[in-house]
C-alpha positions as CSV (number, residue, x, y, z in Angstrom):
1,M,72.9,103.4,138.0
2,L,69.0,104.2,139.2
3,A,69.5,107.9,138.2
4,L,70.4,107.0,134.6
5,Q,67.7,104.5,134.9
6,K,65.0,107.2,136.1
7,G,65.9,109.3,133.5
8,F,68.1,111.8,135.7
9,Y,71.0,113.4,133.7
10,G,72.1,115.9,136.3
11,E,72.1,113.2,138.6
12,V,75.0,111.3,136.6
13,L,76.2,114.5,135.4
14,T,76.5,115.7,138.8
15,T,78.5,112.7,140.4
16,L,80.9,113.0,137.3
17,Y,81.4,116.5,138.6
18,F,82.0,115.6,142.0
19,T,84.8,112.9,140.9
20,V,86.9,115.3,139.2
21,M,86.0,118.6,141.4
22,Q,86.6,117.4,145.1
23,P,90.2,116.0,144.1
24,I,90.9,119.8,142.8
25,G,89.1,121.0,146.2
26,L,91.7,118.8,148.5
27,L,94.4,119.9,146.9
28,V,93.5,123.7,147.0
29,W,93.1,123.2,150.9
30,I,96.1,121.6,151.1
31,Y,98.2,124.2,148.9
32,Q,96.8,126.9,151.3
33,A,97.8,125.0,154.4
34,Q,100.9,124.4,153.4
35,F,101.9,128.2,153.0
36,K,100.3,129.4,155.6
37,K,102.5,130.8,158.2
38,E,101.9,129.4,161.6
39,K,99.5,127.1,163.1
40,Q,97.3,125.2,160.1
41,E,93.7,127.0,160.3
42,F,91.1,128.0,157.5
43,V,89.3,130.9,157.7
44,A,86.3,130.6,155.7
45,R,85.6,134.4,153.1
46,K,82.1,135.9,153.9
47,L,80.4,136.5,151.0
48,D,79.4,140.5,150.5
49,G,76.2,142.0,148.2
50,K,77.7,141.7,145.3
51,G,79.2,137.5,145.5
52,W,75.5,136.8,146.8
53,T,74.2,138.5,143.3
54,K,77.2,136.7,141.6
55,Y,76.6,133.5,142.6
56,L,72.5,133.4,142.8
57,S,72.7,134.5,138.9
58,I,75.2,131.3,138.5
59,S,72.5,129.2,140.2
60,V,69.9,130.6,138.1
61,L,71.5,130.7,134.3
62,W,73.4,127.2,135.4
63,W,69.4,126.1,136.5
64,L,67.6,127.3,133.6
65,V,70.7,126.3,131.0
66,F,70.7,122.6,131.7
67,G,67.1,122.8,132.0
68,F,66.7,123.1,129.1
69,I,69.3,120.9,127.7
70,Y,67.8,118.1,129.9
71,Q,64.4,118.7,128.5
72,S,65.7,118.9,125.4
73,I,67.2,115.1,125.2
74,G,63.9,113.8,127.1
75,A,65.3,113.4,130.8
76,N,62.5,113.2,133.6
77,R,61.8,115.7,135.5
78,P,64.9,118.0,133.7
79,Y,64.3,121.3,135.7
80,R,64.3,119.3,139.3
81,D,67.1,117.4,138.2
82,S,68.9,120.8,136.8
83,I,68.5,122.7,139.8
84,T,70.5,120.1,142.0
85,D,73.2,120.4,139.4
86,A,73.3,123.8,140.0
87,T,73.2,124.4,143.7
88,N,75.8,121.3,144.0
89,G,78.1,123.2,141.1
90,V,77.8,126.5,143.2
91,G,78.5,124.9,146.6
92,Q,81.4,123.3,145.5
93,I,82.8,126.5,143.5
94,L,82.6,128.1,147.5
95,M,83.6,125.8,149.2
96,T,86.6,125.4,146.8
97,A,86.7,128.9,147.7
98,V,86.7,129.0,151.4
99,Y,83.4,130.3,151.8
100,R,81.5,130.0,154.5
101,E,78.0,130.5,152.5
102,Q,78.6,127.3,150.9
103,W,76.4,125.4,153.5
104,I,73.3,126.9,152.0
105,F,73.6,125.6,148.7
106,W,74.4,122.3,150.1
107,A,71.0,122.1,152.3
108,A,69.6,123.5,149.2
109,T,70.4,120.9,146.9
110,N,69.9,118.4,149.6
111,V,66.3,120.0,149.9
112,F,66.1,119.9,146.3
113,S,66.8,116.6,145.4
114,I,64.4,115.5,147.7
115,Y,62.0,116.9,146.1
116,L,63.7,115.7,142.8
117,W,63.2,111.8,143.8
118,W,59.8,112.1,145.2
119,G,57.7,109.3,144.7
120,E,60.6,107.5,142.5
121,S,62.7,106.1,145.7
122,L,62.4,106.5,149.3
123,Q,66.0,105.2,150.4
124,I,67.2,108.0,148.2
125,Q,65.1,110.6,149.6
126,G,66.7,109.5,152.9
127,K,69.9,109.3,151.8
128,Y,69.3,113.1,151.3
129,L,67.6,113.9,154.2
130,I,70.4,112.7,156.1
131,Y,72.9,114.4,153.9
132,L,70.3,117.9,154.7
133,I,71.1,117.1,158.4
134,N,74.4,116.9,157.8
135,S,74.4,120.0,156.2
136,L,72.6,122.2,158.3
137,V,74.8,120.7,161.5
138,G,77.7,121.7,159.5
139,G,76.6,125.4,158.9
140,I,75.6,125.7,162.5
141,S,78.4,124.6,163.8
142,G,81.2,126.4,161.1
143,A,79.0,129.6,162.7
144,R,79.5,129.0,166.1
145,Q,83.1,128.4,165.4
146,Q,83.8,131.6,163.3
147,K,81.9,133.7,167.0
148,A,84.4,131.6,169.1
149,L,87.5,132.5,166.7
150,K,86.1,136.3,166.1
151,K,86.2,136.9,170.1
152,V,89.3,135.2,170.4
153,K,91.2,137.3,167.3
154,K,89.8,140.6,168.1
155,G,91.8,143.0,167.4
156,S,94.6,140.9,166.3
157,D,96.9,142.4,164.2
158,D,98.2,139.2,162.6
159,P,97.6,139.8,158.9
160,F,97.3,136.3,158.6
161,F,94.0,136.1,160.4
162,V,91.4,137.6,158.2
163,L,88.2,136.7,159.6
164,E,85.6,138.5,156.8
165,Q,87.5,138.9,153.4
166,N,85.8,139.5,150.9
167,E,86.0,138.9,147.2
């Protein structure tokens, strides 16, 4: 409600987006886990150079297009607002597709959200600071787990265990 009152239409759109995408992401993860051969393990894929180019390009395009749209309808801080849409959207896509780099996009979302709300609401900035810490902890934890799994499974001939699978 506060986002709507402040004219941050991207924040409103992001809430609607997650209302739809989070259950879809959960269903994809459950589906993948259900059809794994042995124990339930999620192994995050790693973006290669082509993947980085693709998802950064999507982010920039999303940012500029939605910034223009928000500006045309009189939104407050349209390009600050639209960059959080872009990083949130791409972060969710990467999470659904089980890419480890999702955490970079979540952290960027939180940094940009703090910037969006700068001077408007200290409480919401505090919320995004907590989210930023959570993103960083999640990213570090995921990297450590991936490194530990790599040591354990090094040389494994199990075709269902792929540590670094590119697109």
